[in-house]
C-alpha positions, 0 to 999 in steps of 0.5 A: 251666520250673522244677523245684519238686522240685530248684530252679533250679540243675541243674548236676550235682554234679560240675561244681559248684566247692564244695570236695569232701571229700578220701577217701584212695584206699585199697584196696578203696574203691569209687567212680564216676568222674564223666565216664565212670561207670566203678564199681570198687574201688581197686586201686592208688594211685600219684603222680597216678592211680588204678586201679579194677577193676570187677565184671567184673575190668576195670582203668581208670586215672584222674587224681586230679582235684578232684571227679573221683569219686562216693563213695556218691552224694556228690562226693569228691576222691580223694588218695593215702593217707598213706604208713604211718609207717616203724619205725627198724630200726637204732639210732643206733649202726647195730645191729638195733633191737628195737621194745618191748624193755624195759631189761635190769637193770644188770650188775654190770660197767661202762664208765667214761668220763673226763668228762660229755661222754664219757658223753653222746656214748655215751649218744647213740650207744649208748644203745638198745644199752647199755640192752638189754645192761644196761651202765652208763656212769659218768664219772670227772672225769679219770683221775689217781686211775685205778689206785686207782679200779680196785682199788676196783671189783675186777673180776671175771669176772662183774664186768668194767670197761671203761675209755675214755681220751681222747688215749691216745697213746704218751708222753702222760700218760694212756698212763702211767696207763693202763699202771699198770692191769692185769688179765684183767678189766679193759680200757683203750682210748682214742682219740687225740684231745685231747678227745672233741669232736674225735672228733665229724666236723667236717662234722656240726658244720658247720665244716671242721676242728677248730682247731689249738690252742697248746700251754698253752692250754685246748683247748676254751676255744682251739676256741671262741676259733678258731671265733669261738663264745662262750666258753662250753664247755657251750653249745658241747658242745650245738652239737656234741652236736646235730649227732650223730645217728648213728655215722655223725658219729663218727670210726672211731677212737671208734667202734671202742673203744666197741664194743670196750668193750661187747664186753668188758663183755657177753662171756659169763660177764660 
């Protein structure tokens, strides 16, 4: 005998093999488990299972099998809800993030660095912090004229000047120039590396160590040759910068100096 109302196929809907829509097992979603008829609201969904609570407060745990539930009479496949997107709580420098914070109007004070690569590295790691504090970073293309540059800037209590110098070690040309800059409202600090490239940890760049370049040879070009990179320092720098995601990719000798400059320029009254 064949039913005219239901047609020739009397297979229960949950036993058919046609794909069923996937529905996230969100809390309070009311469904019925197809094999037991247990009906309840989702109270918990974990890897591979869902827990339902019926109207009497009874809990049952069921596997998240395909076509395993009825939702408003329709066969569905319950799936685990997507994890909520995590909001970054720290900036690249490790500071507490301030979601939605607007950039502060720039202070009169400034931070000067030697070159464009220095400026880009500082922006990569401390950019969020600097915008909130209203600190502008500018690059000098060298520090040979640093005393005159400082004089022209005229540092003051409300316009402090911080300067980051490469290769600031005893006896270096940079140390002799920096020694000529004095004043309560100007601070010159530096790192020991020949170039800011070296302040990036080798492991972050995918190399064992920064190569030793013979004295008298252009350091950046020598690094490219030793690492068998194309002798294009701009492209090499982009490769290095791409390996920097946070302060963890930088050497402590640079981290401390930049933090010191930010604190100096943003001190109360500055």
